[in-house]
mmCIF file of the N, C-alpha and C atoms, coordinates in Angstrom:
data_MODEL
# 
_entry.id   MODEL 
# 
loop_
_atom_site.group_PDB 
_atom_site.id 
_atom_site.type_symbol 
_atom_site.label_atom_id 
_atom_site.label_alt_id 
_atom_site.label_comp_id 
_atom_site.label_asym_id 
_atom_site.label_entity_id 
_atom_site.label_seq_id 
_atom_site.pdbx_PDB_ins_code 
_atom_site.Cartn_x 
_atom_site.Cartn_y 
_atom_site.Cartn_z 
_atom_site.occupancy 
_atom_site.B_iso_or_equiv 
_atom_site.pdbx_formal_charge 
_atom_site.auth_seq_id 
_atom_site.auth_comp_id 
_atom_site.auth_asym_id 
_atom_site.auth_atom_id 
_atom_site.pdbx_PDB_model_num 
ATOM 1   N N  . UNK A 1 1  ? 369.089 36.901 -9.846  1.00 0.00 ? 1  UNK A N  1 
ATOM 2   C CA . UNK A 1 1  ? 367.923 37.229 -10.658 1.00 0.00 ? 1  UNK A CA 1 
ATOM 3   C C  . UNK A 1 1  ? 367.053 35.960 -10.821 1.00 0.00 ? 1  UNK A C  1 
ATOM 4   N N  . UNK A 1 2  ? 365.764 36.069 -10.609 1.00 0.00 ? 2  UNK A N  1 
ATOM 5   C CA . UNK A 1 2  ? 364.931 34.941 -10.803 1.00 0.00 ? 2  UNK A CA 1 
ATOM 6   C C  . UNK A 1 2  ? 363.972 35.196 -11.974 1.00 0.00 ? 2  UNK A C  1 
ATOM 7   N N  . UNK A 1 3  ? 363.511 34.176 -12.576 1.00 0.00 ? 3  UNK A N  1 
ATOM 8   C CA . UNK A 1 3  ? 362.602 34.252 -13.771 1.00 0.00 ? 3  UNK A CA 1 
ATOM 9   C C  . UNK A 1 3  ? 361.192 34.552 -13.280 1.00 0.00 ? 3  UNK A C  1 
ATOM 10  N N  . UNK A 1 4  ? 360.491 35.452 -14.031 1.00 0.00 ? 4  UNK A N  1 
ATOM 11  C CA . UNK A 1 4  ? 359.116 35.719 -13.741 1.00 0.00 ? 4  UNK A CA 1 
ATOM 12  C C  . UNK A 1 4  ? 358.256 34.469 -14.023 1.00 0.00 ? 4  UNK A C  1 
ATOM 13  N N  . UNK A 1 5  ? 357.119 34.383 -13.424 1.00 0.00 ? 5  UNK A N  1 
ATOM 14  C CA . UNK A 1 5  ? 356.221 33.217 -13.554 1.00 0.00 ? 5  UNK A CA 1 
ATOM 15  C C  . UNK A 1 5  ? 355.892 32.934 -15.068 1.00 0.00 ? 5  UNK A C  1 
ATOM 16  N N  . UNK A 1 6  ? 355.542 34.008 -15.863 1.00 0.00 ? 6  UNK A N  1 
ATOM 17  C CA . UNK A 1 6  ? 355.198 33.751 -17.291 1.00 0.00 ? 6  UNK A CA 1 
ATOM 18  C C  . UNK A 1 6  ? 356.423 33.250 -18.016 1.00 0.00 ? 6  UNK A C  1 
ATOM 19  N N  . UNK A 1 7  ? 357.651 33.757 -17.750 1.00 0.00 ? 7  UNK A N  1 
ATOM 20  C CA . UNK A 1 7  ? 358.815 33.287 -18.405 1.00 0.00 ? 7  UNK A CA 1 
ATOM 21  C C  . UNK A 1 7  ? 359.139 31.835 -18.101 1.00 0.00 ? 7  UNK A C  1 
ATOM 22  N N  . UNK A 1 8  ? 359.059 31.516 -16.745 1.00 0.00 ? 8  UNK A N  1 
ATOM 23  C CA . UNK A 1 8  ? 359.266 30.171 -16.323 1.00 0.00 ? 8  UNK A CA 1 
ATOM 24  C C  . UNK A 1 8  ? 358.369 29.182 -17.031 1.00 0.00 ? 8  UNK A C  1 
ATOM 25  N N  . UNK A 1 9  ? 357.103 29.579 -17.153 1.00 0.00 ? 9  UNK A N  1 
ATOM 26  C CA . UNK A 1 9  ? 356.152 28.746 -17.892 1.00 0.00 ? 9  UNK A CA 1 
ATOM 27  C C  . UNK A 1 9  ? 356.571 28.559 -19.342 1.00 0.00 ? 9  UNK A C  1 
ATOM 28  N N  . UNK A 1 10 ? 357.061 29.572 -19.960 1.00 0.00 ? 10 UNK A N  1 
ATOM 29  C CA . UNK A 1 10 ? 357.425 29.544 -21.357 1.00 0.00 ? 10 UNK A CA 1 
ATOM 30  C C  . UNK A 1 10 ? 358.646 28.613 -21.544 1.00 0.00 ? 10 UNK A C  1 
ATOM 31  N N  . UNK A 1 11 ? 359.680 28.754 -20.776 1.00 0.00 ? 11 UNK A N  1 
ATOM 32  C CA . UNK A 1 11 ? 360.883 27.987 -20.976 1.00 0.00 ? 11 UNK A CA 1 
ATOM 33  C C  . UNK A 1 11 ? 360.764 26.564 -20.493 1.00 0.00 ? 11 UNK A C  1 
ATOM 34  N N  . UNK A 1 12 ? 359.834 26.342 -19.611 1.00 0.00 ? 12 UNK A N  1 
ATOM 35  C CA . UNK A 1 12 ? 359.702 24.969 -19.055 1.00 0.00 ? 12 UNK A CA 1 
ATOM 36  C C  . UNK A 1 12 ? 358.435 24.267 -19.561 1.00 0.00 ? 12 UNK A C  1 
ATOM 37  N N  . UNK A 1 13 ? 357.774 24.848 -20.561 1.00 0.00 ? 13 UNK A N  1 
ATOM 38  C CA . UNK A 1 13 ? 356.516 24.272 -21.030 1.00 0.00 ? 13 UNK A CA 1 
ATOM 39  C C  . UNK A 1 13 ? 356.695 22.904 -21.515 1.00 0.00 ? 13 UNK A C  1 
ATOM 40  N N  . UNK A 1 14 ? 357.843 22.530 -22.170 1.00 0.00 ? 14 UNK A N  1 
ATOM 41  C CA . UNK A 1 14 ? 358.033 21.198 -22.648 1.00 0.00 ? 14 UNK A CA 1 
ATOM 42  C C  . UNK A 1 14 ? 359.178 20.573 -21.822 1.00 0.00 ? 14 UNK A C  1 
ATOM 43  N N  . UNK A 1 15 ? 359.015 19.389 -21.347 1.00 0.00 ? 15 UNK A N  1 
ATOM 44  C CA . UNK A 1 15 ? 360.076 18.734 -20.598 1.00 0.00 ? 15 UNK A CA 1 
ATOM 45  C C  . UNK A 1 15 ? 361.224 18.464 -21.521 1.00 0.00 ? 15 UNK A C  1 
ATOM 46  N N  . UNK A 1 16 ? 362.458 18.362 -20.944 1.00 0.00 ? 16 UNK A N  1 
ATOM 47  C CA . UNK A 1 16 ? 363.693 18.166 -21.683 1.00 0.00 ? 16 UNK A CA 1 
ATOM 48  C C  . UNK A 1 16 ? 363.649 16.933 -22.590 1.00 0.00 ? 16 UNK A C  1 
ATOM 49  N N  . UNK A 1 17 ? 362.924 15.870 -22.209 1.00 0.00 ? 17 UNK A N  1 
ATOM 50  C CA . UNK A 1 17 ? 362.894 14.709 -23.057 1.00 0.00 ? 17 UNK A CA 1 
ATOM 51  C C  . UNK A 1 17 ? 361.818 14.739 -24.141 1.00 0.00 ? 17 UNK A C  1 
ATOM 52  N N  . UNK A 1 18 ? 360.972 15.799 -24.174 1.00 0.00 ? 18 UNK A N  1 
ATOM 53  C CA . UNK A 1 18 ? 359.934 15.733 -25.118 1.00 0.00 ? 18 UNK A CA 1 
ATOM 54  C C  . UNK A 1 18 ? 360.297 16.443 -26.425 1.00 0.00 ? 18 UNK A C  1 
ATOM 55  N N  . UNK A 1 19 ? 359.628 16.080 -27.479 1.00 0.00 ? 19 UNK A N  1 
ATOM 56  C CA . UNK A 1 19 ? 359.819 16.656 -28.815 1.00 0.00 ? 19 UNK A CA 1 
ATOM 57  C C  . UNK A 1 19 ? 358.481 17.044 -29.327 1.00 0.00 ? 19 UNK A C  1 
ATOM 58  N N  . UNK A 1 20 ? 358.416 17.840 -30.361 1.00 0.00 ? 20 UNK A N  1 
ATOM 59  C CA . UNK A 1 20 ? 357.175 18.167 -30.975 1.00 0.00 ? 20 UNK A CA 1 
ATOM 60  C C  . UNK A 1 20 ? 356.580 16.974 -31.582 1.00 0.00 ? 20 UNK A C  1 
ATOM 61  N N  . UNK A 1 21 ? 355.468 17.225 -32.266 1.00 0.00 ? 21 UNK A N  1 
ATOM 62  C CA . UNK A 1 21 ? 354.727 16.059 -32.840 1.00 0.00 ? 21 UNK A CA 1 
ATOM 63  C C  . UNK A 1 21 ? 355.665 15.179 -33.740 1.00 0.00 ? 21 UNK A C  1 
ATOM 64  N N  . UNK A 1 22 ? 355.444 13.907 -33.750 1.00 0.00 ? 22 UNK A N  1 
ATOM 65  C CA . UNK A 1 22 ? 356.235 13.009 -34.526 1.00 0.00 ? 22 UNK A CA 1 
ATOM 66  C C  . UNK A 1 22 ? 357.661 12.974 -34.130 1.00 0.00 ? 22 UNK A C  1 
ATOM 67  N N  . UNK A 1 23 ? 358.045 13.337 -32.889 1.00 0.00 ? 23 UNK A N  1 
ATOM 68  C CA . UNK A 1 23 ? 359.399 13.341 -32.398 1.00 0.00 ? 23 UNK A CA 1 
ATOM 69  C C  . UNK A 1 23 ? 360.303 14.263 -33.214 1.00 0.00 ? 23 UNK A C  1 
ATOM 70  N N  . UNK A 1 24 ? 359.780 15.293 -33.826 1.00 0.00 ? 24 UNK A N  1 
ATOM 71  C CA . UNK A 1 24 ? 360.629 16.213 -34.614 1.00 0.00 ? 24 UNK A CA 1 
ATOM 72  C C  . UNK A 1 24 ? 360.975 17.392 -33.750 1.00 0.00 ? 24 UNK A C  1 
ATOM 73  N N  . UNK A 1 25 ? 362.243 17.755 -33.654 1.00 0.00 ? 25 UNK A N  1 
ATOM 74  C CA . UNK A 1 25 ? 362.709 18.908 -32.896 1.00 0.00 ? 25 UNK A CA 1 
ATOM 75  C C  . UNK A 1 25 ? 362.441 20.185 -33.765 1.00 0.00 ? 25 UNK A C  1 
ATOM 76  N N  . UNK A 1 26 ? 361.893 21.154 -33.035 1.00 0.00 ? 26 UNK A N  1 
ATOM 77  C CA . UNK A 1 26 ? 361.502 22.385 -33.752 1.00 0.00 ? 26 UNK A CA 1 
ATOM 78  C C  . UNK A 1 26 ? 362.617 23.175 -34.305 1.00 0.00 ? 26 UNK A C  1 
ATOM 79  N N  . UNK A 1 27 ? 363.817 23.141 -33.758 1.00 0.00 ? 27 UNK A N  1 
ATOM 80  C CA . UNK A 1 27 ? 364.959 23.956 -34.210 1.00 0.00 ? 27 UNK A CA 1 
ATOM 81  C C  . UNK A 1 27 ? 366.087 23.088 -34.743 1.00 0.00 ? 27 UNK A C  1 
ATOM 82  N N  . UNK A 1 28 ? 365.808 21.917 -35.112 1.00 0.00 ? 28 UNK A N  1 
ATOM 83  C CA . UNK A 1 28 ? 366.863 20.983 -35.596 1.00 0.00 ? 28 UNK A CA 1 
ATOM 84  C C  . UNK A 1 28 ? 367.590 21.655 -36.807 1.00 0.00 ? 28 UNK A C  1 
ATOM 85  N N  . UNK A 1 29 ? 368.998 21.549 -36.666 1.00 0.00 ? 29 UNK A N  1 
ATOM 86  C CA . UNK A 1 29 ? 369.832 22.073 -37.736 1.00 0.00 ? 29 UNK A CA 1 
ATOM 87  C C  . UNK A 1 29 ? 369.815 23.600 -37.872 1.00 0.00 ? 29 UNK A C  1 
ATOM 88  N N  . UNK A 1 30 ? 369.360 24.276 -36.791 1.00 0.00 ? 30 UNK A N  1 
ATOM 89  C CA . UNK A 1 30 ? 369.329 25.806 -36.814 1.00 0.00 ? 30 UNK A CA 1 
ATOM 90  C C  . UNK A 1 30 ? 370.334 26.249 -35.861 1.00 0.00 ? 30 UNK A C  1 
ATOM 91  N N  . UNK A 1 31 ? 370.848 27.506 -36.086 1.00 0.00 ? 31 UNK A N  1 
ATOM 92  C CA . UNK A 1 31 ? 371.781 28.105 -35.122 1.00 0.00 ? 31 UNK A CA 1 
ATOM 93  C C  . UNK A 1 31 ? 371.056 29.157 -34.342 1.00 0.00 ? 31 UNK A C  1 
ATOM 94  N N  . UNK A 1 32 ? 371.384 29.288 -33.083 1.00 0.00 ? 32 UNK A N  1 
ATOM 95  C CA . UNK A 1 32 ? 370.799 30.302 -32.199 1.00 0.00 ? 32 UNK A CA 1 
ATOM 96  C C  . UNK A 1 32 ? 371.905 31.043 -31.460 1.00 0.00 ? 32 UNK A C  1 
ATOM 97  N N  . UNK A 1 33 ? 371.924 32.371 -31.570 1.00 0.00 ? 33 UNK A N  1 
ATOM 98  C CA . UNK A 1 33 ? 372.899 33.131 -30.850 1.00 0.00 ? 33 UNK A CA 1 
ATOM 99  C C  . UNK A 1 33 ? 372.162 33.797 -29.630 1.00 0.00 ? 33 UNK A C  1 
ATOM 100 N N  . UNK A 1 34 ? 372.584 33.539 -28.424 1.00 0.00 ? 34 UNK A N  1 
ATOM 101 C CA . UNK A 1 34 ? 371.930 34.036 -27.250 1.00 0.00 ? 34 UNK A CA 1 
ATOM 102 C C  . UNK A 1 34 ? 372.918 35.056 -26.573 1.00 0.00 ? 34 UNK A C  1 
ATOM 103 N N  . UNK A 1 35 ? 372.514 36.332 -26.634 1.00 0.00 ? 35 UNK A N  1 
ATOM 104 C CA . UNK A 1 35 ? 373.279 37.325 -25.987 1.00 0.00 ? 35 UNK A CA 1 
ATOM 105 C C  . UNK A 1 35 ? 372.791 37.430 -24.511 1.00 0.00 ? 35 UNK A C  1 
ATOM 106 N N  . UNK A 1 36 ? 373.686 37.637 -23.614 1.00 0.00 ? 36 UNK A N  1 
ATOM 107 C CA . UNK A 1 36 ? 373.326 37.580 -22.169 1.00 0.00 ? 36 UNK A CA 1 
ATOM 108 C C  . UNK A 1 36 ? 373.123 36.163 -21.734 1.00 0.00 ? 36 UNK A C  1 
ATOM 109 N N  . UNK A 1 37 ? 373.811 35.196 -22.368 1.00 0.00 ? 37 UNK A N  1 
ATOM 110 C CA . UNK A 1 37 ? 373.651 33.834 -22.112 1.00 0.00 ? 37 UNK A CA 1 
ATOM 111 C C  . UNK A 1 37 ? 374.017 33.352 -20.703 1.00 0.00 ? 37 UNK A C  1 
ATOM 112 N N  . UNK A 1 38 ? 374.764 34.168 -19.993 1.00 0.00 ? 38 UNK A N  1 
ATOM 113 C CA . UNK A 1 38 ? 375.171 33.780 -18.634 1.00 0.00 ? 38 UNK A CA 1 
ATOM 114 C C  . UNK A 1 38 ? 374.173 34.217 -17.594 1.00 0.00 ? 38 UNK A C  1 
ATOM 115 N N  . UNK A 1 39 ? 373.173 35.067 -17.970 1.00 0.00 ? 39 UNK A N  1 
ATOM 116 C CA . UNK A 1 39 ? 372.133 35.477 -17.033 1.00 0.00 ? 39 UNK A CA 1 
ATOM 117 C C  . UNK A 1 39 ? 371.021 34.439 -16.879 1.00 0.00 ? 39 UNK A C  1 
ATOM 118 N N  . UNK A 1 40 ? 370.079 34.761 -16.014 1.00 0.00 ? 40 UNK A N  1 
ATOM 119 C CA . UNK A 1 40 ? 368.999 33.828 -15.760 1.00 0.00 ? 40 UNK A CA 1 
ATOM 120 C C  . UNK A 1 40 ? 368.110 33.657 -17.007 1.00 0.00 ? 40 UNK A C  1 
ATOM 121 N N  . UNK A 1 41 ? 367.726 34.695 -17.620 1.00 0.00 ? 41 UNK A N  1 
ATOM 122 C CA . UNK A 1 41 ? 366.825 34.617 -18.787 1.00 0.00 ? 41 UNK A CA 1 
ATOM 123 C C  . UNK A 1 41 ? 367.586 34.023 -19.947 1.00 0.00 ? 41 UNK A C  1 
ATOM 124 N N  . UNK A 1 42 ? 368.799 34.502 -20.237 1.00 0.00 ? 42 UNK A N  1 
ATOM 125 C CA . UNK A 1 42 ? 369.572 34.006 -21.386 1.00 0.00 ? 42 UNK A CA 1 
ATOM 126 C C  . UNK A 1 42 ? 369.869 32.550 -21.291 1.00 0.00 ? 42 UNK A C  1 
ATOM 127 N N  . UNK A 1 43 ? 370.284 32.070 -20.059 1.00 0.00 ? 43 UNK A N  1 
ATOM 128 C CA . UNK A 1 43 ? 370.647 30.691 -19.877 1.00 0.00 ? 43 UNK A CA 1 
ATOM 129 C C  . UNK A 1 43 ? 369.403 29.814 -20.006 1.00 0.00 ? 43 UNK A C  1 
ATOM 130 N N  . UNK A 1 44 ? 368.257 30.246 -19.624 1.00 0.00 ? 44 UNK A N  1 
ATOM 131 C CA . UNK A 1 44 ? 367.017 29.459 -19.743 1.00 0.00 ? 44 UNK A CA 1 
ATOM 132 C C  . UNK A 1 44 ? 366.612 29.411 -21.209 1.00 0.00 ? 44 UNK A C  1 
ATOM 133 N N  . UNK A 1 45 ? 366.799 30.476 -21.990 1.00 0.00 ? 45 UNK A N  1 
ATOM 134 C CA . UNK A 1 45 ? 366.465 30.462 -23.386 1.00 0.00 ? 45 UNK A CA 1 
ATOM 135 C C  . UNK A 1 45 ? 367.462 29.547 -24.153 1.00 0.00 ? 45 UNK A C  1 
ATOM 136 N N  . UNK A 1 46 ? 368.719 29.590 -23.724 1.00 0.00 ? 46 UNK A N  1 
ATOM 137 C CA . UNK A 1 46 ? 369.731 28.744 -24.368 1.00 0.00 ? 46 UNK A CA 1 
ATOM 138 C C  . UNK A 1 46 ? 369.452 27.278 -24.175 1.00 0.00 ? 46 UNK A C  1 
ATOM 139 N N  . UNK A 1 47 ? 369.056 26.889 -22.914 1.00 0.00 ? 47 UNK A N  1 
ATOM 140 C CA . UNK A 1 47 ? 368.655 25.519 -22.686 1.00 0.00 ? 47 UNK A CA 1 
ATOM 141 C C  . UNK A 1 47 ? 367.443 25.107 -23.449 1.00 0.00 ? 47 UNK A C  1 
ATOM 142 N N  . UNK A 1 48 ? 366.430 25.958 -23.546 1.00 0.00 ? 48 UNK A N  1 
ATOM 143 C CA . UNK A 1 48 ? 365.208 25.664 -24.285 1.00 0.00 ? 48 UNK A CA 1 
ATOM 144 C C  . UNK A 1 48 ? 365.497 25.503 -25.797 1.00 0.00 ? 48 UNK A C  1 
ATOM 145 N N  . UNK A 1 49 ? 366.379 26.354 -26.325 1.00 0.00 ? 49 UNK A N  1 
ATOM 146 C CA . UNK A 1 49 ? 366.707 26.215 -27.752 1.00 0.00 ? 49 UNK A CA 1 
ATOM 147 C C  . UNK A 1 49 ? 367.472 24.880 -28.002 1.00 0.00 ? 49 UNK A C  1 
ATOM 148 N N  . UNK A 1 50 ? 368.373 24.591 -27.130 1.00 0.00 ? 50 UNK A N  1 
ATOM 149 C CA . UNK A 1 50 ? 369.158 23.351 -27.251 1.00 0.00 ? 50 UNK A CA 1 
ATOM 150 C C  . UNK A 1 50 ? 368.274 22.112 -27.152 1.00 0.00 ? 50 UNK A C  1 
ATOM 151 N N  . UNK A 1 51 ? 367.254 22.139 -26.263 1.00 0.00 ? 51 UNK A N  1 
ATOM 152 C CA . UNK A 1 51 ? 366.312 21.045 -26.155 1.00 0.00 ? 51 UNK A CA 1 
ATOM 153 C C  . UNK A 1 51 ? 365.622 20.786 -27.482 1.00 0.00 ? 51 UNK A C  1 
ATOM 154 N N  . UNK A 1 52 ? 365.410 21.873 -28.260 1.00 0.00 ? 52 UNK A N  1 
ATOM 155 C CA . UNK A 1 52 ? 364.716 21.785 -29.551 1.00 0.00 ? 52 UNK A CA 1 
ATOM 156 C C  . UNK A 1 52 ? 365.612 21.471 -30.681 1.00 0.00 ? 52 UNK A C  1 
ATOM 157 N N  . UNK A 1 53 ? 366.934 21.249 -30.395 1.00 0.00 ? 53 UNK A N  1 
ATOM 158 C CA . UNK A 1 53 ? 367.821 20.844 -31.415 1.00 0.00 ? 53 UNK A CA 1 
ATOM 159 C C  . UNK A 1 53 ? 368.691 21.872 -32.060 1.00 0.00 ? 53 UNK A C  1 
ATOM 160 N N  . UNK A 1 54 ? 368.663 23.101 -31.586 1.00 0.00 ? 54 UNK A N  1 
ATOM 161 C CA . UNK A 1 54 ? 369.464 24.217 -32.114 1.00 0.00 ? 54 UNK A CA 1 
ATOM 162 C C  . UNK A 1 54 ? 370.899 24.069 -31.599 1.00 0.00 ? 54 UNK A C  1 
ATOM 163 N N  . UNK A 1 55 ? 371.841 24.512 -32.463 1.00 0.00 ? 55 UNK A N  1 
ATOM 164 C CA . UNK A 1 55 ? 373.246 24.740 -32.033 1.00 0.00 ? 55 UNK A CA 1 
ATOM 165 C C  . UNK A 1 55 ? 373.204 26.141 -31.375 1.00 0.00 ? 55 UNK A C  1 
ATOM 166 N N  . UNK A 1 56 ? 373.680 26.192 -30.109 1.00 0.00 ? 56 UNK A N  1 
ATOM 167 C CA . UNK A 1 56 ? 373.521 27.401 -29.335 1.00 0.00 ? 56 UNK A CA 1 
ATOM 168 C C  . UNK A 1 56 ? 374.891 28.036 -29.222 1.00 0.00 ? 56 UNK A C  1 
ATOM 169 N N  . UNK A 1 57 ? 374.962 29.324 -29.561 1.00 0.00 ? 57 UNK A N  1 
ATOM 170 C CA . UNK A 1 57 ? 376.153 30.144 -29.395 1.00 0.00 ? 57 UNK A CA 1 
ATOM 171 C C  . UNK A 1 57 ? 375.835 31.136 -28.285 1.00 0.00 ? 57 UNK A C  1 
ATOM 172 N N  . UNK A 1 58 ? 376.647 31.159 -27.205 1.00 0.00 ? 58 UNK A N  1 
ATOM 173 C CA . UNK A 1 58 ? 376.429 32.009 -26.057 1.00 0.00 ? 58 UNK A CA 1 
ATOM 174 C C  . UNK A 1 58 ? 377.328 33.184 -26.149 1.00 0.00 ? 58 UNK A C  1 
ATOM 175 N N  . UNK A 1 59 ? 376.809 34.330 -25.847 1.00 0.00 ? 59 UNK A N  1 
ATOM 176 C CA . UNK A 1 59 ? 377.605 35.564 -25.715 1.00 0.00 ? 59 UNK A CA 1 
ATOM 177 C C  . UNK A 1 59 ? 377.211 36.286 -24.447 1.00 0.00 ? 59 UNK A C  1 
ATOM 178 N N  . UNK A 1 60 ? 378.207 36.840 -23.783 1.00 0.00 ? 60 UNK A N  1 
ATOM 179 C CA . UNK A 1 60 ? 377.970 37.604 -22.485 1.00 0.00 ? 60 UNK A CA 1 
ATOM 180 C C  . UNK A 1 60 ? 379.206 38.210 -21.983 1.00 0.00 ? 60 UNK A C  1 
ATOM 181 N N  . UNK A 1 61 ? 379.163 38.724 -20.845 1.00 0.00 ? 61 UNK A N  1 
ATOM 182 C CA . UNK A 1 61 ? 380.204 39.518 -20.228 1.00 0.00 ? 61 UNK A CA 1 
ATOM 183 C C  . UNK A 1 61 ? 381.274 38.636 -19.548 1.00 0.00 ? 61 UNK A C  1 
ATOM 184 N N  . UNK A 1 62 ? 380.866 37.522 -18.937 1.00 0.00 ? 62 UNK A N  1 
ATOM 185 C CA . UNK A 1 62 ? 381.774 36.745 -18.081 1.00 0.00 ? 62 UNK A CA 1 
ATOM 186 C C  . UNK A 1 62 ? 381.944 35.337 -18.696 1.00 0.00 ? 62 UNK A C  1 
ATOM 187 N N  . UNK A 1 63 ? 383.162 35.058 -19.167 1.00 0.00 ? 63 UNK A N  1 
ATOM 188 C CA . UNK A 1 63 ? 383.416 33.783 -19.806 1.00 0.00 ? 63 UNK A CA 1 
ATOM 189 C C  . UNK A 1 63 ? 383.204 32.597 -18.851 1.00 0.00 ? 63 UNK A C  1 
ATOM 190 N N  . UNK A 1 64 ? 383.612 32.762 -17.579 1.00 0.00 ? 64 UNK A N  1 
ATOM 191 C CA . UNK A 1 64 ? 383.452 31.637 -16.620 1.00 0.00 ? 64 UNK A CA 1 
ATOM 192 C C  . UNK A 1 64 ? 381.930 31.279 -16.465 1.00 0.00 ? 64 UNK A C  1 
ATOM 193 N N  . UNK A 1 65 ? 381.072 32.265 -16.374 1.00 0.00 ? 65 UNK A N  1 
ATOM 194 C CA . UNK A 1 65 ? 379.605 32.023 -16.330 1.00 0.00 ? 65 UNK A CA 1 
ATOM 195 C C  . UNK A 1 65 ? 379.103 31.418 -17.572 1.00 0.00 ? 65 UNK A C  1 
ATOM 196 N N  . UNK A 1 66 ? 379.561 31.878 -18.698 1.00 0.00 ? 66 UNK A N  1 
ATOM 197 C CA . UNK A 1 66 ? 379.141 31.290 -19.983 1.00 0.00 ? 66 UNK A CA 1 
ATOM 198 C C  . UNK A 1 66 ? 379.493 29.887 -20.108 1.00 0.00 ? 66 UNK A C  1 
ATOM 199 N N  . UNK A 1 67 ? 380.724 29.524 -19.629 1.00 0.00 ? 67 UNK A N  1 
ATOM 200 C CA . UNK A 1 67 ? 381.169 28.147 -19.677 1.00 0.00 ? 67 UNK A CA 1 
ATOM 201 C C  . UNK A 1 67 ? 380.315 27.273 -18.728 1.00 0.00 ? 67 UNK A C  1 
ATOM 202 N N  . UNK A 1 68 ? 379.893 27.833 -17.599 1.00 0.00 ? 68 UNK A N  1 
ATOM 203 C CA . UNK A 1 68 ? 379.012 27.082 -16.690 1.00 0.00 ? 68 UNK A CA 1 
ATOM 204 C C  . UNK A 1 68 ? 377.731 26.711 -17.409 1.00 0.00 ? 68 UNK A C  1 
ATOM 205 N N  . UNK A 1 69 ? 377.145 27.693 -18.079 1.00 0.00 ? 69 UNK A N  1 
ATOM 206 C CA . UNK A 1 69 ? 375.885 27.480 -18.816 1.00 0.00 ? 69 UNK A CA 1 
ATOM 207 C C  . UNK A 1 69 ? 376.129 26.495 -19.962 1.00 0.00 ? 69 UNK A C  1 
ATOM 208 N N  . UNK A 1 70 ? 377.234 26.667 -20.726 1.00 0.00 ? 70 UNK A N  1 
ATOM 209 C CA . UNK A 1 70 ? 377.526 25.772 -21.824 1.00 0.00 ? 70 UNK A CA 1 
ATOM 210 C C  . UNK A 1 70 ? 377.706 24.352 -21.344 1.00 0.00 ? 70 UNK A C  1 
ATOM 211 N N  . UNK A 1 71 ? 378.152 24.093 -20.177 1.00 0.00 ? 71 UNK A N  1 
ATOM 212 C CA . UNK A 1 71 ? 378.306 22.715 -19.645 1.00 0.00 ? 71 UNK A CA 1 
ATOM 213 C C  . UNK A 1 71 ? 376.892 22.079 -19.379 1.00 0.00 ? 71 UNK A C  1 
ATOM 214 N N  . UNK A 1 72 ? 375.833 22.897 -19.196 1.00 0.00 ? 72 UNK A N  1 
ATOM 215 C CA . UNK A 1 72 ? 374.523 22.390 -18.961 1.00 0.00 ? 72 UNK A CA 1 
ATOM 216 C C  . UNK A 1 72 ? 373.869 21.954 -20.297 1.00 0.00 ? 72 UNK A C  1 
ATOM 217 N N  . UNK A 1 73 ? 374.417 22.368 -21.461 1.00 0.00 ? 73 UNK A N  1 
ATOM 218 C CA . UNK A 1 73 ? 373.881 22.076 -22.783 1.00 0.00 ? 73 UNK A CA 1 
ATOM 219 C C  . UNK A 1 73 ? 374.754 20.980 -23.365 1.00 0.00 ? 73 UNK A C  1 
ATOM 220 N N  . UNK A 1 74 ? 374.176 20.036 -24.053 1.00 0.00 ? 74 UNK A N  1 
ATOM 221 C CA . UNK A 1 74 ? 374.919 18.956 -24.674 1.00 0.00 ? 74 UNK A CA 1 
ATOM 222 C C  . UNK A 1 74 ? 376.053 19.583 -25.496 1.00 0.00 ? 74 UNK A C  1 
ATOM 223 N N  . UNK A 1 75 ? 377.299 19.035 -25.413 1.00 0.00 ? 75 UNK A N  1 
ATOM 224 C CA . UNK A 1 75 ? 378.452 19.599 -26.065 1.00 0.00 ? 75 UNK A CA 1 
ATOM 225 C C  . UNK A 1 75 ? 378.332 19.915 -27.576 1.00 0.00 ? 75 UNK A C  1 
ATOM 226 N N  . UNK A 1 76 ? 377.646 19.098 -28.321 1.00 0.00 ? 76 UNK A N  1 
ATOM 227 C CA . UNK A 1 76 ? 377.489 19.298 -29.709 1.00 0.00 ? 76 UNK A CA 1 
ATOM 228 C C  . UNK A 1 76 ? 376.544 20.466 -30.047 1.00 0.00 ? 76 UNK A C  1 
ATOM 229 N N  . UNK A 1 77 ? 375.861 21.015 -29.027 1.00 0.00 ? 77 UNK A N  1 
ATOM 230 C CA . UNK A 1 77 ? 374.910 22.068 -29.207 1.00 0.00 ? 77 UNK A CA 1 
ATOM 231 C C  . UNK A 1 77 ? 375.350 23.409 -28.666 1.00 0.00 ? 77 UNK A C  1 
ATOM 232 N N  . UNK A 1 78 ? 376.589 23.534 -28.029 1.00 0.00 ? 78 UNK A N  1 
ATOM 233 C CA . UNK A 1 78 ? 376.959 24.818 -27.336 1.00 0.00 ? 78 UNK A CA 1 
ATOM 234 C C  . UNK A 1 78 ? 378.198 25.296 -27.783 1.00 0.00 ? 78 UNK A C  1 
ATOM 235 N N  . UNK A 1 79 ? 378.359 26.614 -27.916 1.00 0.00 ? 79 UNK A N  1 
ATOM 236 C CA . UNK A 1 79 ? 379.557 27.338 -28.143 1.00 0.00 ? 79 UNK A CA 1 
ATOM 237 C C  . UNK A 1 79 ? 379.509 28.570 -27.220 1.00 0.00 ? 79 UNK A C  1 
ATOM 238 N N  . UNK A 1 80 ? 380.606 29.039 -26.686 1.00 0.00 ? 80 UNK A N  1 
ATOM 239 C CA . UNK A 1 80 ? 380.596 30.208 -25.787 1.00 0.00 ? 80 UNK A CA 1 
ATOM 240 C C  . UNK A 1 80 ? 381.692 31.187 -26.297 1.00 0.00 ? 80 UNK A C  1 
ATOM 241 N N  . UNK A 1 81 ? 381.376 32.486 -26.039 1.00 0.00 ? 81 UNK A N  1 
ATOM 242 C CA . UNK A 1 81 ? 382.280 33.513 -26.475 1.00 0.00 ? 81 UNK A CA 1 
ATOM 243 C C  . UNK A 1 81 ? 382.094 34.732 -25.591 1.00 0.00 ? 81 UNK A C  1 
ATOM 244 N N  . UNK A 1 82 ? 383.186 35.445 -25.313 1.00 0.00 ? 82 UNK A N  1 
ATOM 245 C CA . UNK A 1 82 ? 383.052 36.649 -24.435 1.00 0.00 ? 82 UNK A CA 1 
ATOM 246 C C  . UNK A 1 82 ? 383.001 37.883 -25.300 1.00 0.00 ? 82 UNK A C  1 
# 
């Protein structure tokens, strides 16, 4: 499954190294639960949330795929569950 053009623009709007104004992360100290985190859309959303400082909890059908996505997110920001 590939992301549609508008969704690609949304999740890639800000580069991984950028922060919002004054270097403040938009989701710092927030928790985010992403259902379907092993799919194309869910994994893109999880990475975008983690870039903004959220602790990301992944949920989905396949633990191996969730672990693959979790490895792409900084360890302190990711949790996975089946």
